[in-house]
C-alpha positions, 0 to 999 in steps of 0.5 A: 500499500505505502509503495502505491501511495508513493507512486501517486504522490510522485506523480502528483509532484511531477504533473500537478501545475502548481507543485511541479514548479516547486523544489518539492518536485526534485525531492519527491522524484529523488526519494522515489527513484533512489529506493522504491523501485528496488524495494518492490523488486526485492519484495517480488524476489523475496516475499518471506520474512526472515526466520531463524531457527537454532539447534544444538548437537552434543558430543563427548559431553560438549554441545555446539549451537547451530543457527540457520535461516529458513527463509527470507532475508534480514531487514538490513539486507532488504534495505540494502538491496532496495537501494542497489537494485534501484540503481540497476533498474532505474537506469535500465528503464531510462534506457528503454524509454529513450528508444521509445517514440516519446524519447528521454523526457520526464513524463514517460520516464515517471510514467514508466517507473510507476508502471514498473513499481505497480507490476512488481507490487502486484507480483510481491502481493501475490507471492506473499499471499501464497506463503503461510501468514507466519512466513509472510514479510511485513514491515515491522513498524512496532518493532523498529519504534520498540527498538529505538526506544530501547536503543535511546535508553542505553548509556551509549545510545547517544554515540551509537545513535549519532554513528547509525544516523551518519551511516544512514545519511551517507548511504542516502547521499551516495545513492541519492547523488547517483539517482539524481544524475539518472532521474534528471536528464543532462541537457545542453542549451534549450532552443528551437530552430525555425525555418521556411522551406518549399517542397519540390516535385521529388518530395525534397525540402529546399530553402532557396525557392520561396516566392519574391513577388505576389499579387493579391489573391495568389496563394502559395504552399510553404512549409514551416520547419520546427526543430524541438531541442527544448527537452520536453514536448512543446505545444507551438502556436505559429502566428503568420503575419504580414507587415509593411514599412511606414512611408519613410521606412523608419519604422513598421506600419499596419500589420495583418495577421494571416493564420495560426498554426497550432503545432505539437512537436516531441523533443528531438523531432523536427516537423515540416508543417505545410500551410498556404499563405496569400498576402493581401497587403500592397507594397514593395517592402511587405515582410512575412513573418512567422511568430513562434510562441510556446505559451500564450500569445500576446494581443499584438504578435510581434517579433520582440515578443515572440520566443522564435521567429523567422521572415521573408521579404516580398512584394505585393502588387497588382499586375 
Protein backbone atom coordinates (compact mmCIF):
# COMPACT_ATOMS: atom_id res chain seq x y z
CA UNK A 1 0.00 0.00 0.00
CA UNK A 2 2.78 2.44 0.92
CA UNK A 3 4.49 1.92 -2.43
CA UNK A 4 1.27 2.64 -4.32
CA UNK A 5 0.82 5.82 -2.27
CA UNK A 6 4.37 6.84 -3.19
CA UNK A 7 3.53 6.33 -6.89
CA UNK A 8 0.50 8.60 -6.57
CA UNK A 9 2.45 11.26 -4.68
CA UNK A 10 5.39 11.38 -7.08
CA UNK A 11 3.03 11.69 -10.07
CA UNK A 12 1.18 14.51 -8.33
CA UNK A 13 4.42 16.38 -7.68
CA UNK A 14 5.62 15.82 -11.25
CA UNK A 15 2.42 16.64 -13.13
CA UNK A 16 0.40 19.01 -10.91
CA UNK A 17 0.63 22.55 -12.41
CA UNK A 18 1.57 24.28 -9.14
CA UNK A 19 3.70 21.61 -7.45
CA UNK A 20 5.83 20.72 -10.46
CA UNK A 21 7.45 24.17 -10.37
CA UNK A 22 8.60 23.82 -6.75
CA UNK A 23 11.69 22.11 -5.26
CA UNK A 24 9.33 19.45 -3.88
CA UNK A 25 9.25 17.96 -7.37
CA UNK A 26 12.96 17.17 -7.26
CA UNK A 27 12.80 15.94 -3.65
CA UNK A 28 9.82 13.65 -4.27
CA UNK A 29 11.28 12.30 -7.50
CA UNK A 30 14.68 11.69 -5.93
CA UNK A 31 13.33 9.79 -2.92
CA UNK A 32 11.14 7.73 -5.22
CA UNK A 33 13.91 6.88 -7.69
CA UNK A 34 16.63 5.85 -5.25
CA UNK A 35 14.54 3.43 -3.17
CA UNK A 36 11.01 2.48 -4.27
CA UNK A 37 11.74 0.57 -7.54
CA UNK A 38 14.41 -1.53 -5.84
CA UNK A 39 12.22 -2.10 -2.80
CA UNK A 40 9.28 -3.54 -4.78
CA UNK A 41 11.66 -5.69 -6.84
CA UNK A 42 13.22 -7.00 -3.61
CA UNK A 43 9.74 -7.68 -2.21
CA UNK A 44 8.84 -9.61 -5.36
CA UNK A 45 12.03 -11.68 -5.20
CA UNK A 46 11.91 -12.28 -1.43
CA UNK A 47 8.29 -12.30 -0.24
CA UNK A 48 9.06 -14.21 2.97
CA UNK A 49 10.23 -12.68 6.22
CA UNK A 50 13.50 -13.62 7.88
CA UNK A 51 13.07 -16.74 10.04
CA UNK A 52 15.99 -18.38 11.83
CA UNK A 53 16.08 -21.56 13.88
CA UNK A 54 18.61 -22.76 16.45
CA UNK A 55 19.65 -26.33 17.20
CA UNK A 56 22.15 -27.98 19.50
CA UNK A 57 24.34 -31.00 18.91
CA UNK A 58 26.35 -32.74 21.59
CA UNK A 59 29.29 -35.07 21.37
CA UNK A 60 31.58 -36.43 24.14
CA UNK A 61 30.04 -34.22 26.77
CA UNK A 62 30.21 -30.98 24.74
CA UNK A 63 27.47 -29.17 22.95
CA UNK A 64 27.49 -26.90 19.89
CA UNK A 65 24.76 -24.42 18.96
CA UNK A 66 23.89 -24.03 15.28
CA UNK A 67 21.76 -21.23 13.83
CA UNK A 68 20.41 -21.53 10.31
CA UNK A 69 18.01 -19.51 8.23
CA UNK A 70 14.89 -21.18 6.92
CA UNK A 71 13.52 -18.41 4.71
CA UNK A 72 13.63 -14.71 3.70
CA UNK A 73 16.30 -12.07 4.19
CA UNK A 74 17.05 -9.71 7.06
CA UNK A 75 15.76 -6.16 7.22
CA UNK A 76 19.24 -4.72 6.64
CA UNK A 77 19.74 -6.94 3.60
CA UNK A 78 16.34 -5.82 2.29
CA UNK A 79 17.24 -2.14 2.65
CA UNK A 80 20.65 -2.55 1.00
CA UNK A 81 19.11 -4.52 -1.87
CA UNK A 82 16.42 -1.85 -2.30
CA UNK A 83 19.00 0.89 -2.84
CA UNK A 84 21.24 -1.32 -4.99
CA UNK A 85 18.50 -2.69 -7.23
CA UNK A 86 17.06 0.81 -7.71
CA UNK A 87 20.40 1.96 -9.08
CA UNK A 88 20.28 -0.97 -11.51
CA UNK A 89 16.60 -0.93 -12.44
CA UNK A 90 16.11 2.82 -12.94
CA UNK A 91 18.88 3.29 -15.56
CA UNK A 92 17.54 0.24 -17.42
CA UNK A 93 14.04 1.74 -17.57
CA UNK A 94 15.44 5.12 -18.63
CA UNK A 95 17.46 3.44 -21.38
CA UNK A 96 14.39 1.63 -22.72
CA UNK A 97 12.32 4.83 -22.63
CA UNK A 98 15.02 6.67 -24.60
CA UNK A 99 14.43 4.27 -27.51
CA UNK A 100 10.66 4.78 -27.42
CA UNK A 101 8.75 7.21 -29.67
CA UNK A 102 8.39 9.64 -26.73
CA UNK A 103 12.13 10.03 -26.23
CA UNK A 104 13.99 10.78 -23.01
CA UNK A 105 11.53 13.17 -21.37
CA UNK A 106 10.55 13.44 -17.69
CA UNK A 107 6.90 12.44 -18.19
CA UNK A 108 7.39 9.10 -19.98
CA UNK A 109 10.24 8.23 -17.58
CA UNK A 110 8.03 8.84 -14.52
CA UNK A 111 5.09 6.99 -16.05
CA UNK A 112 7.29 4.03 -16.98
CA UNK A 113 8.84 3.83 -13.51
CA UNK A 114 5.37 4.07 -11.97
CA UNK A 115 4.16 1.14 -14.07
CA UNK A 116 7.22 -0.89 -13.07
CA UNK A 117 6.57 -0.20 -9.38
CA UNK A 118 2.88 -1.12 -9.70
CA UNK A 119 3.68 -4.36 -11.55
CA UNK A 120 6.32 -5.50 -9.04
CA UNK A 121 4.02 -4.51 -6.17
CA UNK A 122 1.29 -6.77 -7.55
CA UNK A 123 3.78 -9.61 -8.04
CA UNK A 124 5.05 -9.20 -4.46
CA UNK A 125 1.48 -9.17 -3.10
CA UNK A 126 0.55 -12.36 -4.96
CA UNK A 127 3.70 -14.17 -3.86
CA UNK A 128 3.16 -13.18 -0.22
CA UNK A 129 -0.42 -14.44 -0.25
CA UNK A 130 0.82 -17.83 -1.45
CA UNK A 131 2.86 -18.17 1.75
CA UNK A 132 1.58 -19.17 5.16
CA UNK A 133 0.75 -16.09 7.31
CA UNK A 134 3.68 -16.72 9.68
CA UNK A 135 6.13 -16.65 6.76
CA UNK A 136 4.88 -13.49 5.02
CA UNK A 137 7.09 -10.43 5.14
CA UNK A 138 5.62 -7.25 6.60
CA UNK A 139 7.27 -4.02 7.61
CA UNK A 140 7.81 -4.25 11.40
CA UNK A 141 6.93 -0.68 12.30
CA UNK A 142 6.20 -1.45 15.97
CA UNK A 143 9.41 -3.44 16.39
CA UNK A 144 11.42 -0.54 14.97
CA UNK A 145 9.80 1.93 17.38
CA UNK A 146 10.39 -0.35 20.38
CA UNK A 147 13.98 -1.02 19.36
CA UNK A 148 14.66 2.70 18.89
CA UNK A 149 13.24 3.40 22.35
CA UNK A 150 15.41 0.68 23.89
CA UNK A 151 18.50 1.94 22.10
CA UNK A 152 17.95 5.50 23.26
CA UNK A 153 17.66 4.33 26.88
CA UNK A 154 21.15 2.79 26.82
CA UNK A 155 24.05 4.82 28.32
CA UNK A 156 25.96 4.76 25.04
CA UNK A 157 22.87 5.44 22.99
CA UNK A 158 23.90 8.97 21.98
CA UNK A 159 27.19 7.84 20.43
CA UNK A 160 25.69 4.77 18.77
CA UNK A 161 22.74 6.77 17.49
CA UNK A 162 25.02 9.45 16.05
CA UNK A 163 27.14 6.87 14.25
CA UNK A 164 24.06 5.05 12.95
CA UNK A 165 22.53 8.31 11.75
CA UNK A 166 25.78 9.32 10.02
CA UNK A 167 25.90 5.94 8.27
CA UNK A 168 22.30 6.25 7.07
CA UNK A 169 22.87 9.80 5.82
CA UNK A 170 26.00 8.69 3.94
CA UNK A 171 24.11 5.87 2.23
CA UNK A 172 21.22 8.13 1.27
CA UNK A 173 23.52 10.86 -0.07
CA UNK A 174 25.57 8.38 -2.09
CA UNK A 175 22.49 6.76 -3.59
CA UNK A 176 20.79 10.12 -4.02
CA UNK A 177 23.63 11.61 -6.03
CA UNK A 178 23.48 8.71 -8.47
CA UNK A 179 19.70 8.81 -8.51
CA UNK A 180 19.68 12.53 -9.28
CA UNK A 181 22.01 12.05 -12.22
CA UNK A 182 19.84 9.20 -13.51
CA UNK A 183 16.48 10.90 -12.97
CA UNK A 184 17.52 14.32 -14.30
CA UNK A 185 18.47 14.18 -18.00
CA UNK A 186 21.62 16.17 -18.63
CA UNK A 187 20.80 18.60 -21.38
CA UNK A 188 22.52 21.33 -23.27
CA UNK A 189 21.01 24.61 -24.43
CA UNK A 190 17.23 24.61 -24.79
CA UNK A 191 16.23 25.99 -28.17
CA UNK A 192 13.95 25.63 -31.18
CA UNK A 193 15.16 25.94 -34.75
CA UNK A 194 12.72 27.63 -37.14
CA UNK A 195 12.82 27.87 -40.93
CA UNK A 196 10.70 28.26 -44.07
CA UNK A 197 11.15 25.90 -47.03
CA UNK A 198 9.30 24.75 -50.12
CA UNK A 199 8.73 21.21 -51.36
CA UNK A 200 9.92 20.11 -54.78
CA UNK A 201 8.23 17.66 -57.15
CA UNK A 202 10.59 14.95 -55.86
CA UNK A 203 9.38 15.49 -52.26
CA UNK A 204 12.53 17.29 -51.19
CA UNK A 205 12.60 20.42 -49.06
CA UNK A 206 14.63 23.41 -50.25
CA UNK A 207 15.16 26.80 -48.60
CA UNK A 208 16.00 28.96 -51.60
CA UNK A 209 12.84 28.73 -53.68
CA UNK A 210 10.40 30.97 -51.78
CA UNK A 211 8.47 33.37 -54.11
CA UNK A 212 9.51 37.03 -53.97
CA UNK A 213 6.62 38.63 -55.86
CA UNK A 214 2.92 38.14 -55.13
CA UNK A 215 -0.34 39.49 -56.50
CA UNK A 216 -3.44 39.82 -54.29
CA UNK A 217 -5.33 36.54 -54.23
CA UNK A 218 -2.32 34.40 -55.13
CA UNK A 219 -1.76 31.46 -52.81
CA UNK A 220 1.55 29.67 -52.37
CA UNK A 221 2.27 26.48 -50.43
CA UNK A 222 5.16 26.72 -47.94
CA UNK A 223 6.44 24.52 -45.13
CA UNK A 224 7.35 25.76 -41.69
CA UNK A 225 10.25 23.81 -40.17
CA UNK A 226 10.28 23.36 -36.38
CA UNK A 227 13.13 21.42 -34.76
CA UNK A 228 12.48 20.90 -31.04
CA UNK A 229 15.51 20.79 -28.73
CA UNK A 230 13.66 21.96 -25.60
CA UNK A 231 14.03 18.56 -23.86
CA UNK A 232 10.24 18.17 -23.60
CA UNK A 233 7.27 18.02 -25.93
CA UNK A 234 6.19 21.56 -26.85
CA UNK A 235 2.79 22.82 -27.98
CA UNK A 236 3.80 25.65 -30.33
CA UNK A 237 1.50 28.37 -31.62
CA UNK A 238 2.75 29.96 -34.83
CA UNK A 239 1.21 33.27 -35.90
CA UNK A 240 1.72 34.17 -39.57
CA UNK A 241 1.69 37.96 -40.07
CA UNK A 242 2.18 40.30 -43.03
CA UNK A 243 3.66 43.68 -42.04
CA UNK A 244 4.51 46.77 -44.12
CA UNK A 245 7.07 49.51 -43.61
CA UNK A 246 6.01 53.11 -42.97
CA UNK A 247 6.23 55.61 -45.80
CA UNK A 248 9.63 56.93 -44.67
CA UNK A 249 10.85 53.38 -44.04
CA UNK A 250 11.78 54.25 -40.46
CA UNK A 251 9.32 51.91 -38.76
CA UNK A 252 6.76 49.24 -39.43
CA UNK A 253 3.25 50.31 -40.37
CA UNK A 254 0.05 48.30 -40.64
CA UNK A 255 0.02 44.58 -40.03
CA UNK A 256 -2.44 41.76 -40.63
CA UNK A 257 -2.65 38.34 -39.05
CA UNK A 258 -2.94 35.76 -41.81
CA UNK A 259 -3.37 32.57 -39.77
CA UNK A 260 -2.45 30.65 -36.61
CA UNK A 261 -0.88 27.22 -36.65
CA UNK A 262 -1.00 24.99 -33.54
CA UNK A 263 1.87 22.51 -33.87
CA UNK A 264 2.91 19.84 -31.37
CA UNK A 265 6.54 18.66 -31.60
CA UNK A 266 8.18 16.04 -29.31
CA UNK A 267 11.71 16.67 -28.14
CA UNK A 268 14.39 15.75 -30.64
CA UNK A 269 12.02 15.70 -33.63
CA UNK A 270 11.63 17.96 -36.65
CA UNK A 271 8.23 18.78 -38.14
CA UNK A 272 7.60 20.17 -41.64
CA UNK A 273 4.19 21.84 -41.39
CA UNK A 274 2.67 22.63 -44.79
CA UNK A 275 0.41 25.67 -45.13
CA UNK A 276 -0.64 28.18 -47.78
CA UNK A 277 -0.10 31.95 -47.65
CA UNK A 278 -1.94 34.66 -49.58
CA UNK A 279 -0.64 38.21 -48.90
CA UNK A 280 -3.12 41.03 -49.43
CA UNK A 281 -1.30 44.17 -48.24
CA UNK A 282 -0.01 46.06 -51.28
CA UNK A 283 3.54 47.37 -51.20
CA UNK A 284 7.13 46.91 -52.30
CA UNK A 285 8.46 46.09 -48.84
CA UNK A 286 6.07 43.66 -47.22
CA UNK A 287 7.55 41.36 -44.63
CA UNK A 288 5.97 37.98 -43.99
CA UNK A 289 6.65 36.84 -40.41
CA UNK A 290 6.26 33.48 -38.72
CA UNK A 291 6.13 34.25 -34.99
CA UNK A 292 6.59 31.17 -32.80
CA UNK A 293 5.22 31.08 -29.24
CA UNK A 294 5.62 28.34 -26.64
CA UNK A 295 3.07 29.91 -24.30
CA UNK A 296 0.20 32.35 -24.67
CA UNK A 297 0.06 34.68 -27.67
CA UNK A 298 -0.03 38.44 -26.93
CA UNK A 299 -2.72 40.72 -28.33
CA UNK A 300 -0.30 42.15 -30.88
CA UNK A 301 2.15 39.48 -32.06
CA UNK A 302 5.52 41.02 -32.89
CA UNK A 303 9.07 39.74 -33.33
CA UNK A 304 10.14 41.34 -30.05
CA UNK A 305 7.57 39.38 -28.02
CA UNK A 306 7.87 36.06 -29.86
CA UNK A 307 9.98 33.19 -28.52
CA UNK A 308 11.32 32.48 -32.02
CA UNK A 309 10.62 33.94 -35.41
CA UNK A 310 11.62 33.93 -39.06
CA UNK A 311 10.67 36.29 -41.90
CA UNK A 312 10.66 36.71 -45.67
CA UNK A 313 10.57 39.95 -47.66
CA UNK A 314 8.17 40.16 -50.56
CA UNK A 315 6.40 42.53 -52.92
CA UNK A 316 2.63 42.51 -53.35
CA UNK A 317 1.43 44.38 -56.43
CA UNK A 318 -1.40 44.33 -58.94
CA UNK A 319 -0.23 43.20 -62.36
